[in-house]
C-alpha positions in Angstrom: 15.5 131.6 177.5 15.6 128.6 175.2 12.5 126.4 175.5 12.3 122.6 175.0 10.7 123.0 171.5 13.7 125.1 170.4 16.2 122.6 171.8 14.4 119.8 170.0 14.6 121.7 166.7 18.3 122.4 167.2 18.9 118.7 167.9 17.4 117.9 164.5 19.8 120.1 162.7 23.0 118.7 161.2 25.4 121.6 161.6 28.5 121.6 159.5 31.0 124.4 160.4 33.0 123.7 157.2 29.9 124.2 155.1 29.1 127.5 153.2 27.0 128.9 150.4 28.0 126.1 148.1 26.7 123.3 150.4 23.1 123.2 149.1 22.5 121.4 145.9 22.8 123.4 142.7 25.2 126.1 143.9 28.8 126.9 142.9 31.0 129.5 144.6 34.5 130.7 143.8 36.9 133.6 143.8 40.3 134.8 142.7 42.7 137.7 142.7 41.6 140.3 140.1 44.1 142.9 141.2 42.0 145.1 143.4 44.2 144.1 146.4 47.9 143.6 146.5 47.9 139.9 146.9 44.7 138.6 148.5 41.7 137.3 146.7 39.3 140.1 146.0 36.6 139.0 143.5 34.1 136.2 144.2 30.9 134.8 143.0 27.9 132.6 143.8 26.1 130.9 141.0 22.9 128.8 141.0 22.5 126.3 138.2 18.8 127.4 137.9 17.1 130.6 138.6 16.7 130.8 142.4 13.9 132.5 144.4 15.6 135.5 146.0 15.0 138.1 148.7 17.1 140.4 150.8 17.4 142.6 153.9 19.3 145.8 153.7 20.7 148.5 155.9 18.2 150.9 157.3 20.6 153.8 157.0 19.4 156.6 154.8 22.5 156.1 152.6 22.9 153.0 150.5 25.9 152.3 148.3 25.3 151.8 144.5 25.7 148.0 144.4 23.1 147.6 147.2 20.6 149.8 145.3 21.1 147.9 142.1 20.7 144.5 143.8 17.7 145.6 145.8 16.0 146.9 142.6 16.8 143.7 140.7 15.4 141.4 143.5 12.3 143.6 143.8 11.6 143.4 140.1 12.3 139.7 139.5 12.1 137.9 142.9 14.9 135.7 141.5 18.7 135.6 141.2 21.0 133.3 139.4 24.4 134.9 140.2 26.0 137.2 142.8 29.4 138.8 142.3 31.3 140.5 145.2 34.5 142.5 145.1 36.5 143.6 148.2 39.0 146.5 148.5 36.5 149.1 147.2 32.9 149.7 148.4 31.7 151.7 145.5 30.0 153.9 148.1 29.6 157.7 148.0 30.4 157.6 144.3 27.2 159.2 142.8 25.9 158.6 139.4 29.2 157.1 138.2 29.1 154.6 141.0 25.6 153.6 139.9 26.7 153.1 136.3 29.7 151.1 137.4 27.5 148.8 139.4 25.1 148.4 136.4 28.1 147.7 134.1 29.3 145.0 136.4 25.9 143.5 136.5 25.7 143.6 132.7 29.1 142.1 132.1 28.4 139.1 134.4 25.0 138.6 132.7 26.6 138.6 129.3 29.4 136.3 130.4 27.0 133.8 131.9 24.2 134.3 129.3 21.6 135.1 131.9 19.1 137.9 132.5 20.8 141.0 133.8 18.3 141.4 136.6 19.2 137.9 137.8 22.7 139.2 138.8 23.3 140.6 142.2 26.3 142.8 142.8 28.0 143.7 146.1 31.2 145.7 147.0 33.0 146.2 150.2 36.1 148.1 151.2 37.3 151.7 150.9 34.5 154.3 150.8 34.5 157.3 148.4 36.7 155.9 145.6 35.6 154.8 142.2 35.9 151.2 141.2 38.9 150.4 138.9 36.6 149.1 136.2 39.3 147.5 134.1 40.0 145.2 137.0 36.3 144.7 137.7 35.7 143.7 134.0 38.6 141.3 134.2 37.0 139.8 137.3 33.6 139.3 135.6 35.3 137.4 132.8 36.6 134.8 135.2 33.3 133.9 136.9 32.8 130.1 136.9 36.3 129.4 135.6 36.9 125.9 136.7 40.2 126.5 138.5 38.6 129.2 140.7 35.4 127.4 141.5 36.3 126.7 145.2 33.9 128.0 147.8 36.8 128.7 150.2 38.1 131.1 147.6 34.7 133.0 147.8 34.8 133.1 151.5 38.3 134.6 151.4 37.6 137.0 148.5 34.8 138.9 150.4 36.9 139.7 153.4 38.2 143.2 154.3 39.6 143.6 157.9 38.2 140.3 159.0 40.8 138.0 160.6 39.0 134.8 159.6 36.3 133.5 157.2 32.8 133.1 158.5 30.6 130.3 157.1 28.6 127.2 157.9 25.8 125.0 156.7 22.9 123.2 158.4 20.7 120.3 157.2 17.2 119.6 158.5 14.5 117.2 157.3 11.2 118.8 156.1 8.3 116.6 155.0 10.7 113.6 154.7 13.2 115.5 152.5 16.7 116.7 153.5 17.0 120.5 153.1 20.4 122.2 153.2 21.0 125.9 154.1 24.4 127.4 153.7 25.8 130.8 154.6 28.9 132.9 154.1 29.5 136.4 155.6 32.0 139.2 156.1 32.0 141.9 158.7 34.3 143.0 161.4 34.4 146.3 163.2 31.7 148.1 161.2 28.6 145.9 161.6 26.7 148.5 163.7 24.5 150.4 163.0 22.0 148.6 160.8 24.4 146.1 159.2 26.6 148.9 157.9 29.4 147.2 156.0 28.4 143.6 156.8 27.6 141.3 153.9 25.9 138.0 154.4 24.8 135.5 151.8 22.4 132.5 152.4 21.5 129.8 150.0 19.2 126.8 150.2 17.9 124.0 148.1 14.5 124.1 149.7 11.6 124.6 147.3 10.2 127.9 148.6 8.1 130.7 147.1 9.2 134.3 147.3 6.7 135.5 149.9 7.5 132.7 152.3 11.3 133.2 151.8 10.9 137.0 152.4 9.0 136.3 155.6 11.5 133.8 156.8 14.5 136.1 156.2 
């Protein structure tokens, strides 16, 4: 049951159903067709103009795909991210040591391309399980991150989809201590969200000034 305090809080929110991860100040999102899928966009990115405090929640399943492990390790080590890249069509899951190296190579290529710390790059993959990534196409994708003609957040929202029938995104604004704070989100996930998030990917950004412990608690 929703209490009056919750209703008051919701009434203070400015909800924008057209918003997404690029809505908060300082974020750029984009995507394009790197060739992993036949025609649809299949490679996307989120970029922060400064190092951003970062945290994550992950599936509780015993098995985690290689990109998830690499991203979790990076966030645990640094508590910051500056870029996230996502490919669809191939999940890089059940791919063993080669899958781990492919995820690390993806992370390294993006870091070199953007001239940022490798551990400040998150990687995510979604799609077919048990197949190796076509690394020539992944490398091609990493070299297009932040290209001006592809910096369109709707392109990102489209590039992360698999069997979804529509993009999923919004943003909200709320006033905290007299300052307007924006929170944006984009996600993919259709039939395989249960159990424990499974193949769901969700990305949340904010321009709030927040420390890592508080952010982790909130998430």
